[in-house]
C-alpha positions in Angstrom: 110.5 176.6 100.3 113.7 175.6 98.5 116.1 178.3 97.9 117.4 178.9 94.4 120.8 177.2 95.3 119.6 174.0 96.8 116.9 173.6 93.8 119.8 173.9 91.3 121.7 171.2 93.1 118.8 168.8 93.1 118.3 169.4 89.3 121.8 168.6 88.6 121.8 165.3 90.6 118.6 164.2 88.7 120.2 165.1 85.4 123.2 162.8 86.4 121.1 160.1 87.4 119.0 160.0 84.1 122.1 160.3 82.1 123.6 157.0 83.8 120.1 155.3 83.4 120.1 156.2 79.6 123.7 155.0 79.1 122.9 151.7 80.9 120.0 150.9 78.8 121.8 151.7 75.7 124.6 149.3 76.7 122.2 146.5 77.5 120.3 147.0 74.2 123.5 146.9 72.3 124.8 143.8 74.1 121.4 142.1 73.3 121.6 143.1 69.5 125.2 141.9 69.2 124.9 138.4 70.9 125.3 135.6 68.2 126.6 131.9 68.1 129.8 131.6 66.2 129.9 129.1 63.3 132.1 126.1 64.1 135.4 125.9 62.3 136.3 122.9 60.0 138.2 121.2 62.8 135.3 121.7 65.2 132.8 120.2 62.7 135.1 117.2 62.3 135.2 116.7 65.9 131.4 116.7 66.1 131.0 114.2 63.4 133.5 111.9 65.1 131.6 112.2 68.3 128.3 111.2 66.5 129.9 108.3 64.9 131.4 107.2 68.3 127.8 107.3 69.8 126.4 105.2 66.8 129.1 102.5 67.4 128.6 102.3 71.2 124.7 102.1 70.7 123.6 98.8 72.6 121.2 97.9 69.6 124.0 98.4 67.0 126.4 96.3 69.0 123.9 93.3 69.5 125.6 90.3 68.0 123.5 89.0 65.2 124.2 86.1 62.6 123.3 84.3 59.6 124.4 80.6 59.3 125.2 79.1 55.8 127.4 76.0 55.6 129.7 75.7 52.6 127.7 73.0 50.9 124.6 75.4 50.7 123.6 76.4 47.1 124.1 79.6 45.4 120.7 81.1 46.0 121.4 81.2 49.8 124.0 83.9 49.1 121.0 86.0 48.0 119.6 85.5 51.3 122.7 86.4 53.0 123.3 89.6 50.8 119.7 90.9 51.7 120.3 90.1 55.4 123.7 91.8 55.7 122.6 94.9 53.7 119.6 95.6 55.8 121.5 95.0 58.9 123.9 97.7 58.0 121.1 100.0 56.8 119.5 99.6 60.4 122.8 100.4 62.1 123.9 97.0 63.2 127.6 96.7 63.2 128.2 93.3 65.1 127.1 91.0 62.2 128.4 87.4 61.9 128.5 84.9 59.1 128.7 81.3 60.4 129.2 77.9 59.1 131.1 78.8 55.8 133.9 76.5 57.0 131.8 73.6 57.8 131.1 70.4 55.8 127.4 70.2 56.5 124.5 72.0 58.3 124.7 70.1 61.6 128.5 71.0 62.0 127.5 74.6 61.2 124.7 74.6 63.7 127.2 73.2 66.4 129.2 76.5 65.8 126.1 78.5 66.0 125.3 76.9 69.4 128.9 77.9 70.6 128.1 81.5 69.3 124.8 81.6 71.1 126.3 80.4 74.4 129.0 83.0 74.0 126.2 85.8 73.9 124.9 85.8 70.5 121.3 87.3 70.4 119.6 86.6 67.0 120.5 84.1 64.3 119.1 83.1 60.9 119.3 79.4 60.2 118.4 76.7 57.7 116.9 73.1 58.4 118.4 70.7 56.2 117.0 67.5 58.1 114.9 66.8 61.2 117.9 66.3 63.3 118.8 69.9 63.0 115.9 70.9 65.3 117.7 69.5 68.4 120.4 72.2 67.9 118.0 74.9 66.9 116.3 74.3 70.3 119.4 74.5 72.2 120.4 77.8 70.4 117.1 79.3 71.5 117.5 77.9 75.1 120.8 79.7 75.3 118.8 83.0 75.0 119.1 83.7 71.3 116.3 84.5 68.9 116.1 82.0 65.9 114.5 82.6 62.5 114.5 80.7 59.2 113.8 81.4 55.6 112.7 77.8 55.0 109.3 76.5 54.8 107.8 75.2 58.2 104.3 74.1 58.4 102.7 77.3 60.2 100.5 75.0 62.3 103.5 73.2 63.7 106.1 75.9 64.3 108.0 74.7 67.4 108.1 77.3 70.4 111.8 77.6 69.9 111.5 78.9 66.4 110.5 82.6 66.7 109.6 83.0 62.9 109.5 81.4 59.4 109.7 83.5 56.2 109.1 81.2 53.2 107.2 80.5 50.0 104.4 77.9 50.2 105.4 74.7 48.3 101.7 74.0 48.1 101.2 76.9 45.8 104.2 76.7 43.6 103.9 72.8 43.3 100.2 73.4 41.9 101.3 76.2 39.7 104.1 74.1 38.1 101.6 71.2 37.4 99.0 73.6 35.7 101.8 75.1 33.5 103.2 71.6 32.5 99.8 70.2 31.9 99.1 73.1 29.5 102.4 72.6 27.6 102.0 68.8 27.3 98.3 68.9 26.3 97.6 66.0 23.8 101.1 64.5 24.0 102.3 60.9 24.9 105.0 60.0 27.4 105.8 60.1 31.1 106.4 62.9 33.7 109.0 62.3 36.3 109.6 64.2 39.7 113.0 64.3 41.3 113.9 65.5 44.7 117.0 66.5 46.6 116.4 65.3 50.2 112.8 64.8 50.7 112.5 67.7 53.1 109.2 68.9 54.1 108.8 71.6 51.5 109.9 69.1 48.7 107.4 66.7 49.9 104.5 69.1 50.0 105.5 70.6 46.7 105.3 66.9 45.2 102.0 66.2 46.7 100.5 69.5 45.5 101.9 68.8 42.1 100.3 65.4 41.9 96.8 66.8 43.2 96.8 69.6 40.7 97.9 67.3 37.9 94.8 65.1 38.6 92.6 68.2 38.3 94.2 69.3 35.1 93.3 66.1 33.5 89.6 67.5 33.4 91.0 70.7 31.4 93.6 69.2 29.2 94.1 65.9 27.4 96.7 64.1 29.5 95.3 60.7 28.8 98.4 59.3 27.3 100.8 60.6 29.8 101.9 58.6 32.8 102.8 60.5 36.0 105.7 58.4 37.5 104.5 56.9 40.9 107.6 57.5 42.9 109.5 60.8 43.5 113.0 59.8 42.8 115.7 61.0 45.3 118.7 62.5 43.5 120.5 63.9 46.5 122.3 67.4 46.9 125.5 66.6 45.2 125.6 67.8 41.6 127.7 65.0 40.0 125.7 62.2 41.9 122.4 63.8 40.7 123.7 63.9 37.2 124.5 60.0 37.4 121.0 59.4 38.7 119.4 61.5 36.0 121.3 59.5 33.4 120.0 56.3 34.9 116.4 57.7 34.8 116.6 58.6 31.2 117.9 55.2 30.3 115.2 53.4 32.4 112.3 55.7 31.3 113.2 56.9 27.7 109.6 58.2 27.1 110.0 61.0 29.7 108.6 64.2 28.2 108.3 66.2 31.4 110.5 66.7 34.6 109.9 68.7 37.7 113.1 68.8 39.7 112.4 70.0 43.3 116.1 69.6 44.4 118.6 72.3 45.2 120.9 71.1 42.4 121.6 73.2 39.5 119.2 72.6 36.6 122.1 71.9 34.3 122.2 68.5 35.9 119.1 67.7 34.0 119.6 69.9 30.9 123.0 68.2 30.3 121.5 64.8 30.6 118.6 65.5 28.3 120.9 66.9 25.7 123.1 63.7 26.1 120.0 61.6 25.3 119.4 63.7 22.1 116.2 65.1 23.4 116.9 68.7 24.0 113.9 70.8 23.3 111.6 67.8 23.5 111.4 67.4 27.2 109.5 70.0 29.3 111.7 70.9 32.3 110.7 72.8 35.4 112.8 73.5 38.4 113.7 75.4 41.6 115.6 78.7 42.3 116.3 81.7 40.2 120.1 81.5 40.3 122.1 83.3 37.8 123.0 79.9 36.1 119.4 78.8 36.2 118.0 82.0 34.7 120.5 81.7 31.9 119.2 78.3 31.2 115.7 79.8 31.1 116.7 82.6 28.8 118.4 80.1 26.4 115.2 78.0 26.3 117.1 74.9 27.9 114.6 75.1 30.7 110.8 75.9 30.4 110.0 77.2 33.9 111.5 78.1 37.2 110.2 78.8 40.5 112.0 81.9 41.5 111.8 82.5 45.2 112.6 86.0 46.3 115.6 85.0 48.5 117.1 88.6 48.8 113.8 89.9 50.0 113.5 87.1 52.4 117.0 88.0 53.9 115.8 91.7 54.2 112.7 90.8 56.0 114.4 88.4 58.3 116.6 91.2 59.5 113.6 93.6 59.9 112.1 90.9 62.1 115.1 90.5 64.2 115.3 94.3 64.6 111.6 94.4 65.7 112.0 91.5 68.1 115.1 92.9 69.7 113.4 96.0 70.5 110.5 94.2 72.0 108.0 94.4 69.2 106.1 91.6 67.8 106.2 89.8 64.3 104.2 87.1 62.6 105.4 83.6 63.4 104.9 82.6 59.8 105.1 84.8 56.7 104.3 83.4 53.3 106.1 84.9 50.3 104.6 83.9 46.8 107.2 83.0 44.4 107.7 84.2 40.8 106.8 81.4 38.4 109.0 82.4 35.6 108.4 80.9 32.1 110.6 81.0 28.9 109.1 84.3 27.7 107.0 85.6 30.6 106.7 86.1 34.3 103.7 85.5 36.6 102.7 88.1 39.4 104.3 87.8 42.7 102.6 88.8 45.9 104.0 89.4 49.5 101.8 88.7 52.3 101.8 87.9 55.9 99.6 85.0 56.8 97.3 85.5 59.8 98.6 83.6 62.7 100.1 83.7 66.2 102.6 86.6 66.8 106.0 86.0 68.0 107.5 88.2 70.6 111.2 87.1 70.5 111.0 85.4 73.9 113.4 82.4 74.3 112.4 78.9 75.7 113.5 77.4 78.7 115.4 74.1 78.2 112.9 71.1 78.4 113.7 67.4 78.9 112.0 65.2 76.4 109.9 62.4 77.9 108.3 59.2 76.7 105.4 57.6 78.4 106.0 53.9 79.3 105.0 51.5 76.5 105.9 49.9 73.3 106.8 52.1 70.1 107.3 51.2 66.4 108.8 53.5 63.6 110.4 53.5 60.4 113.8 54.9 59.6 114.8 57.1 57.0 118.5 56.8 56.4 121.2 59.3 55.6 125.0 59.3 55.6 126.7 61.0 58.6 130.1 60.8 60.1 129.0 63.1 63.0 128.0 61.0 66.1 126.1 62.6 68.8 125.4 61.4 72.3 122.9 64.0 73.5 120.6 61.5 75.3 122.7 58.4 75.9 122.8 59.1 79.9 119.1 60.1 80.0 117.9 57.0 78.2 120.3 54.9 80.2 122.5 53.8 77.3 126.0 53.2 78.2 128.3 53.9 75.2 130.6 51.1 76.2 127.6 48.5 76.2 125.7 49.7 73.1 126.2 51.5 69.9 122.6 52.9 70.0 122.1 56.6 70.6 118.7 58.6 70.8 117.9 62.1 70.4 114.2 63.2 70.8 112.7 66.5 69.9 109.0 67.5 69.2 107.5 64.8 66.9 110.8 63.3 65.8 113.4 60.8 67.1 117.0 60.6 65.9 118.8 57.3 66.2 122.4 56.8 65.7 123.6 53.3 65.0 127.5 53.2 64.7 128.4 55.6 61.9 124.9 55.7 60.3 122.4 58.1 61.4 118.6 57.5 61.0 115.5 59.7 61.7 112.5 58.1 63.1 109.7 60.2 61.2 106.7 58.0 61.8 107.0 58.0 65.6 103.7 60.0 66.0 100.5 59.5 64.6 99.0 62.0 62.1 97.0 63.8 64.7 99.9 64.3 67.0 99.4 61.4 69.3 102.1 58.9 70.3 102.0 55.7 68.2 101.7 52.6 70.5 101.2 49.2 68.7 100.7 45.8 70.1 102.5 44.1 67.0 104.5 44.7 64.0 101.4 44.2 61.9 99.4 46.8 63.8 102.4 49.3 63.1 102.3 48.5 59.4 98.7 49.6 59.4 99.2 52.9 61.3 99.0 56.1 59.4 102.4 57.9 59.7 102.9 61.5 60.5 103.0 62.8 56.9 100.5 60.2 55.5 100.8 56.8 54.0 101.7 53.5 55.8 104.9 52.4 57.2 105.1 49.5 54.7 104.5 52.0 51.7 107.3 54.4 52.9 110.3 52.4 53.9 111.9 49.0 54.7 113.7 49.8 57.9 111.8 49.4 61.2 112.5 50.0 64.8 110.9 48.4 67.9 111.7 49.6 71.5 110.2 49.6 74.9 110.2 52.4 77.3 110.0 51.9 81.0 110.6 54.6 83.7 112.1 57.0 81.2 114.6 54.3 80.1 114.8 52.2 76.9 114.6 48.7 78.1 114.7 46.7 74.9 115.5 47.7 71.3 115.1 45.7 68.1 116.2 47.0 64.7 114.9 45.2 61.6 116.2 45.7 58.1 113.7 44.5 55.5 115.1 44.4 51.9 
């Protein structure tokens, strides 16, 4: 049994122990209640923001080099595409955005700069196709590892592998809409309707054909019996002053003109000025392309009756969104159709944005391929345009020595480009309508052959080329000019 003295000692020790335990728990609880994260100072907040901005700038996607190509001769409306493209790029966080070609005289010079840019590491570029020869450069840009898109119309069944996407209005749709509106306006009148074109590009050709087909249908609805639709689409070119001179000659040669559909990229004032000079302001129904600021002003003033107003700004925005998706490994439609506003003096029709069902694009680039022609004889017609830009892309491949001949060939897809001295020609009828090679036994045979976009060689042109191919070499070339 514990004595009283020893028991007292144990009680004291236990008391001291519990006091220390209580004190420890109290301190721990107090420490837990007082723990808090201090608010950052103003200088610390600034440092955090600067670090976040630095992280954004060094983001691999943000620094990806992307570009839009516009040569200085391109018209006002392409600036709308550029604005939409650049604004969307900034919104998506891209900081390495280029605008190429503004110092170049034409689109091919611009595309050469784009090729240099792609070879230097460019990853995605939006381009235009002014003429078929441009495709050769576009293919090389894609072969360099660069994604390529366009906001120009390309037949969605024939988009080449080296073009990742096309976003455009369908000329088949707006050509028919213009014809329907004009037929309604000219019901019961007498005179002539004329169609003018800038360069006979694919979209211009389709718009013209669509207009003519719809006009024929409208004769069943309206009295157009005393109106003559002029057989030829008159080429006025891309230069404003030159187009104005040609328009004057049209009004002099066809003074009974009461309707004009201008499919060119020229300002509509090239027509309105000429109509006013002829004393026919208000009596000629005029329809044209592109809702530029100048053209819309003419529409508001009543100088023009209808404008096909393509949503160029929206096309630029969508193109940048497509690039963003492709660069991140996603897929986009290879062809997207945007329906244009048909703006009348006093009203606007509905506009729809839709994606056409078609093959998807993955943003893959194509390996470089060597064009090959089978042995045989070939005929074709040549559509000429001025050029001081001589290229020698396939001279060596075709066995053509620059010292021995002044002929040069470029072959890409369904088209062949031929350079003769300082003149450049495009061989557009090189392939038949179903995509097979044209091989003819005689010139007479060639004249009866359906060309790539319809019609016969004889109907479309007066310049003919004949050449033989043997073992991947051009063995004989005969160029004929028929006035």
